[in-house]
C-alpha positions, 0 to 999 in steps of 0.5 A, spaced: 500 500 500 503 506 497 504 511 503 498 516 503 493 512 500 486 511 503 482 505 503 475 506 500 470 509 505 463 509 504 460 511 511 466 511 515 470 518 516 477 520 518 477 523 525 481 528 528 481 533 534 481 540 534 482 545 540 478 551 540 476 555 546 478 550 551 472 545 547 475 539 544 471 535 539 472 529 535 471 532 528 469 529 521 474 529 516 471 527 509 477 523 505 478 521 498 478 514 496 484 511 492 484 504 493 480 498 496 483 493 501 480 486 504 478 487 511 477 480 515 472 484 519 468 485 513 467 492 515 469 498 511 477 501 513 481 506 512 488 508 514 492 514 517 497 517 512 504 519 514 502 527 512 496 527 517 500 528 523 494 532 526 491 526 528 490 525 535 486 519 535 482 514 531 476 513 536 474 513 543 470 507 542 477 503 542 473 496 543 471 497 536 477 498 533 480 492 529 488 493 527 491 489 522 499 488 523 501 486 516 501 494 513 508 497 515 506 504 512 500 505 516 495 502 521 489 500 518 483 500 522 475 498 522 470 503 525 463 503 525 459 509 524 459 514 530 452 518 531 452 518 539 455 524 542 457 525 549 459 531 553 464 529 559 469 533 564 476 535 561 481 534 566 483 539 571 489 543 568 489 538 562 483 540 557 485 535 552 484 529 557 478 526 559 477 528 567 475 525 573 468 525 573 465 518 576 458 519 572 461 521 566 466 515 566 459 511 568 456 513 561 463 511 557 463 504 561 456 503 559 458 505 551 464 501 551 461 495 554 456 495 549 461 496 544 457 502 541 461 508 538 461 515 540 464 522 539 466 525 545 466 532 547 471 535 553 469 541 557 473 545 562 468 545 567 471 551 571 470 555 565 463 553 562 462 554 554 456 558 553 454 552 548 454 547 554 449 552 558 445 552 552 445 544 552 444 543 559 442 550 563 445 547 569 452 546 566 453 539 568 455 533 565 455 528 562 450 529 557 448 525 551 445 526 544 443 520 540 443 520 532 435 519 532 434 525 537 436 532 536 435 533 544 441 533 549 440 528 555 443 529 562 443 525 568 447 519 568 441 515 571 437 517 565 442 516 560 444 509 562 437 507 562 436 510 555 442 506 552 440 500 555 433 501 552 436 503 545 441 498 545 439 492 549 444 487 546 449 485 550 444 486 556 447 490 562 440 490 566 441 489 573 436 485 577 431 489 581 433 486 587 440 488 586 440 494 583 441 498 590 447 494 592 452 499 594 448 505 593 450 509 599 457 508 599 458 514 595 455 519 600 458 516 606 465 516 602 464 524 601 462 525 608 468 522 611 473 525 605 471 532 607 470 531 615 475 534 619 473 531 626 475 524 627 470 523 632 464 524 628 462 517 626 463 518 618 469 513 618 465 508 621 459 510 617 463 508 611 466 502 613 459 499 615 457 501 607 463 497 605 462 491 609 454 491 607 457 491 600 462 485 602 457 481 605 453 482 599 459 480 594 460 474 599 453 471 597 452 473 590 459 475 587 464 476 584 460 482 581 453 484 584 449 480 580 453 474 580 458 472 574 456 477 569 457 485 570 451 489 570 449 496 570 450 497 578 457 495 577 459 500 572 456 505 577 460 503 583 466 502 579 468 509 578 466 511 585 470 506 588 476 508 584 475 515 587 474 512 594 481 508 594 485 514 591 482 520 594 482 517 601 489 514 600 492 521 598 488 526 603 487 521 609 492 516 608 486 511 609 486 504 606 480 500 605 480 495 610 484 489 608 479 484 611 474 486 606 476 481 601 470 481 597 470 488 596 478 488 594 477 482 589 471 486 586 475 492 585 481 488 582 476 485 577 472 491 575 479 496 575 482 490 570 476 490 565 478 493 558 473 498 558 475 501 565 482 501 563 480 505 557 476 510 560 479 511 567 482 518 569 489 518 571 490 518 579 493 525 579 487 528 575 482 525 580 486 528 586 486 535 582 479 534 581 477 533 589 482 537 592 478 544 592 472 540 595 477 537 600 480 543 602 474 548 602 
């Protein structure tokens, strides 16, 4: 394949990131066709030519990428068309990097687990652009827009429910009897993290919630609903990730070692491909929580 040749594209476009006014969006660049290539995944392909050094990424749905190693001049990838758009928090001090919002990660985890392509818009929440306020007057993220609807939708609970409704396979639905498992951990964690009084009972309250989750996992694990990851796990995983990092950093507090089922649970979740691809860097989690802790 000659350098710079583009595989024929019918529905798929090359993607690149531009930076303007602290808004970082994956844009679509229509490319001319110059050749064809047989792809074993039976989807349309393109490759990145050497001249396109401005390309930062191929897709934020890394699970959908099929890579061919036989071409030395450029990578060839297969990528389904992307129509879903997600607005998420950018990292503090690093506006081109996905930030530390656990609710944004929950939505991205859901999309990744279902292998649904999406375009990601990162916004600096310390300097919210006007277009975000027009999309969501509260200025909160995540926000999502589906290809069959021009309406932007906020609230991670609503968003993941709609994703499950629109893309039921593979199912991530949690059995109703397990849906509230671990639901009080986040509140207890934040209270303890912000506490300045070691005797206010906030540490005990958090341990009680973690023990309740540990007992549940002991009976039903390794995940909340058994052997299969469901929506409740994708909600808990980012929160437990933040809990571990921030309590260790700001309080020198580790999750008790005797909560073995919780430790196994987080180990399994944090090792999942979807989590590795969507997790924020430790330093960005710390930077994100610092103003709240030091307030």
